[in-house]
N, C-alpha and C positions, 0 to 999 in steps of 0.2 A: 249697633247697640249690644251685639253679642260679647258675653264676657268670657273671650278665649283664656284668660288666666284660670278659670274655674270650669273644669271638665263638666260637661252637660249629659244628662240621663233623659231617656225617653221614657214614660211610663203612658198605659192606658189607663181606662177608668177602672178597671181591676185592679191596677196598681195603686189608684188612689184608695181604693177599698182597703188594700193592704196598709196603706200608710196609717190609715185611722186604726186598724186592728193593732199595728206595732205600736203607735203611741199607747193606746191602751195597756198592751201586754208591759210597756213600760212604765206604768203607775200614774200615767198623766190624766188629770181630768180634762177632756176634751171637749172645745167649745168650737164653734164655727158659725157662719152665716146660716140662718134659718128663715123660712118665712112665716111670720106671725102677725096676725091682725092685717095682712093684704101686704106687708113691708118685710123687707131684709133686715132680720134683727139678729144679735148674739143669742145663741144657745146652744144645748149639749148637743154633740154629733157623735154618732158611733158609726153610722156607715152612711156611704154615698147617697142613699135616698134620703138622709136626713137632710143634705145640703140643698141648695134653691136650684134643683135640675128644672131646666126648661123654663125659669122663670125670668121675666123681662121686666124693667122699670122705665117710665118715662117722667122725667122730671122738667120742671120749670119753676120762675119765681114764683113761689105760693102755691106750688102744685106738685103731687107726686100720683103715681098710677101704677099699680103693679098688676101683672097679668101671667098665667100659666100658658104655656105654650106646647107643643108637641115635639119641640127641640130637645136634643140631648145634652147641650152644653150646661157645665155647674156653674161656670162664674161670668154669665153674660148680662151681668147688671153691675150699676155704678157702686152706690153707697147708701145705705137706710139711715134713719134717724138715730140708732144705736151706735155707738162706737164702743171700743174696746177700754175706753178710759172707766167706765163703771164698773169692770172687774178687778181694775186695782186701786181705783179711788173711788167708792160706792157712793150713790146718793144718800144715804143715811147710814150711819155707822155709830155704833156705841162706844163711848169712850171710857167711863166709870160710872156705877150706880152706888150710892150710898144707902145700906138699909140701917133703920133705926133698930138699937138694941133694947134688950129687955132693961126695966127700970133699974139704975144703978149700976148700969155696965155702959161704955163708950160705943156710938153707933160704928158699924163694919163698913169700911171702904174698899169696894172691888173695883179693881183697874181691870178694864176688858183686856183679855191675852191678844198679845200681837199674833197673827196667824203664822203657822209653822209646822202644825201638824197635819195639817189639810196637804192633800195630792198636790203635786205641782201643776201649772197650767200650763197646757197646749193650745195655741190658737191655730186654727187652719182655715185660710181665705181671707186673712186679714189684708186689704188693699196697702199699696205704698204709700198713699196719703196717711194712713192709720199707723202705719209703721214710722211714718214721721211724727205724728202726733205724740206717739207713745215717747220718742224721743225727747221731744219737747217736754213732754211732762217728767222726764227724769231729769231734766236741769233744774224744773221747779221743785219738784216733790222730793226727788232722790238725793244721794249723798252729796252732790255738790250743791242743791239748793236746801230746802227746808230739812232734808234728812227723814222724812216722815217712816216711821219705823213700819207702819201697816202697809204704804205703797213700798216700801223696798222688800219686804216679804214677800208679797205677792209677785213682783216683779223679777226677783232672784229665783233662777231656775225655770223660768218660763220659756218654753220653745214655740217658736213663731214661724209659721208657714205663711208666706205671703203670695196671693194671687196677683201677678201683674195685669193690669188693667187694659183689656181690650174694647170695652164698651162704656167709656165714660157718660157721664149725663150732660146734658146742655148747660147745666149749673156749674160744672167743673172747671177748675183753671189752675190745676197740679203743675202744670208746665211753666206757668209765672213763677211757681214758687219752688221749683226745683226738687218735686217731691213725687214726679210720675211723670208718664205711666209705667216706667221702670223701676224696680225696686232698687234702691241704694244699699248701702250698708246696714247691719243691725239685725239680720233676719238668719235664722237656722236653715230654711229651706226655702227657696223662690221657684214658683211654678208659673209656667205661662201656657193656657190653654190654646190648642190650635185646631181647628176641624174645617179641613179643607179636602182636596181630593187625595191627599195622602193619608187620611183617617182621621178619626178625633183621638187625642193625644196631649200628652203635657210634658213640655220641656222643662226639666229639673236640675237646679244646681244648687250645691250646698255653700253656706257661708260662714260656719263654724264647724269645730270638730265633731260636736253633737250632731250637726246636720248630715255630715257625713258619714256617721256611723248608721244612723236611720235610713238615709238613701243607699247605703249598702246593702240593706236588709229588703230593698225592693226590687220585685221582679221588672225589669227593664233593659234597655240596650243603649249602646252609646249614641250621642246626637249625632246625625251627619249635617253636611253643610246646607242639606235641603231643609232640615227640621230647624237650624238656627235662622236658615233665611227667613222660613215661614214666621218664626217668632220677631224678627226684626219688622216684618210687615204688618203684623198684629200691633206691635207697639206703637211703630211710626204711623200706622192709619188712625191709632186711637188719639195720639198727639195731634194729627191733623184736624180731628172733628172739634177739638176744643177753641173756641171762639172769643171766651170770655178772658180779659188779660188784666193783669196788675202792673204798673212801671216796674221794669228790671232794675232801676238804679233811682236812687235818692227819693224813694217813697217816704222814710221816716222824716226827713227835711221838709219835703212837701207840705205833710201835714203839721210838722211844727210851727209853719210859719204862716198857717191858714187856719188859725184857731178863732179866728172870726168870721170865717166865711159865711156867706147867707146861706149856703146849701145846708148847714146845719139846722137852720130854721124850715128850710123847706122838707127835709126829712123828718122833722120832729113832727110835722104835721101828718103824717103817714104812720109814723111809728105808733103802735100801742104800748109799749114798754112791757110788753108779756115777758120777756125773756127768754123765749123761743131759742133765738140765735145762741144764747150762752148755754142752754140746755143740751142741744144737739153738738154743739162744737166739741171735737175730740181734745182741746188742749185747755179751755176756760177751768180755772181751778178754784176760783173764788168759794168759799164756805163760812157757815155760820155756826155757833154753838149755842145749843139750847138746854137748859135745864127743865125737866118735866117732874112734879112731886106729884105720887100717887095719894089716894086716899089714906093708906098705910103709912105714909110719912117716908117711903123712900123715893130718893132724888136719883134721877137717871140723866145722864148728860150725852146728849147726841150731836155729832158734827153732820152737817146737812149741807147740800150744795146751796149755793147763794148766787145771786146776780147782779151787776152791777146796773142792771135796769130798774131794780128795787128801789122806792124812794130812801128806805131806811140803811142802805147799804153804804151811804156815805155820811150817816149820821154821826155828828160829833155833838159835844154838850151845846145845848141850847138848840139844835135843830140839823137837817141834812145840808150837806154844800150842795149838792148836785139836785137842784129843785125841779128844774125845767127838763122837758124830754129831749130838747136839742143838747143839753149838757150831758146828759147821761149816754145819749147815742154817740156823743163826740168822746167821752170817756172811754166807751168800748172800741171804737173803730181806732183811736190814737193809740189807745193801750196794746191793741193787736197787733197793729202794723208799724208803730213808730217807737214808743217807749217800752215795749219789751225787749228791744235791741239793747237799751240800757242796763235792763236788770238781768237779761239770761243770755245775751249774745244771739240772739235768734229772731226770727218772726215769729209771733204767736199765731200765725195763720198757714194752714198747709193747703189750701185749695181745694178742699173736698167738696166744696160749694153747698154743704148741709144748711148753712145760715141763711141762704137764698132760697132753696126749696122748701124749708119748713117756717119762714116767715109767713105768719098769715096773709099780710099785705104785699108780698113778693118785693120787699127792700133788697136792693141787689148792691153790697159793698162795692163790687168794681165799677158800676155805675155812678156811685156815689164818688169814688176817688176821681174817677175820670172827668166829672162836672167840676171838681174842685182843681185839678189840673188844668183845665180849659182856661179858666178863669184866673188861674194863679199869675199874680203880677199885671193883670188887666186893668186895674183900676177898681176900686171899691171892693176887691177881694183881697185875702192876705190880712197879714197884720197879726200882732202878738200882745196886742193892748191888753186890758184888763178881761178877763174872761167871764163872760156872763154865768150866772148860775141858773 
């Protein structure tokens, strides 16, 4: 797994602190994982102590438990409910406001300014699956997709430090999606935390010129073969712990020919249609636009996150198209794993497992797909006949 094309440097915990200080000196608004309300969440970081030092999480379908330990590892957790999507595509964002004028004058329309004057964003400690999630969002909201100027303004100049994953949760399946535990392209710096007989250290490599410039300012030494072997052991060990899987080939076609599979009704009996899975997903991008009028006559238009599990999400003239819980769950799963390929040339899932952990009833999409595949073509399953609403 070692990237021999990119020279690696080893830094210690003090060096990690220098990295945070260097990003601040360069004018970045530095965010990273912090512990808030008992979970790992995005937040401002200025020093190593702000990061989840000694924090561990235990995840299972419908369950998340976090605890502090006496350990010194900084990145010994998986992912929490908050993804970096919210920093680029906020849950609520003002688009414009209309202020009534004085009698005899027209109202004044003020369009919300596109972010541009704010400090550039640096993220320290994003997981490889989250890096993949941002790349998916770029296909949807970036210049190649919707061309959302607010998303692009925030994404432009963003400095990404990825922490490769050595401690995936039981709900993770990034190996199936090719998004981890090793970081692919798209990062400025990638670090792997090692804590063994050789000491507590981080193997760091640069992925961009900006990353190379920052890395040159950190106190460290060249990585040895021992360091690189230790990194490989961390990543190999992490991959070996992941037992959840999605089919490597033919998944879009599997779902396409099973739109009338009885499993959709089975999962609908358990699904609460709460939308938790879409809220924690790092790639879901559905939004709604709402106008609010104040008592003074001012009209404010906001864009807010929406969910395909909402009954009104599929509303057309006369009523909703997807009325049943089965049809709404099917819409979410088949879009995420099948028709997303038709729209954006990639899967909409990065294998982070958040939708499994934060589902109140513990619905596991890998289990649902496995059951559909088990009965595929076995009689009584499959079919693309009229789709029930």
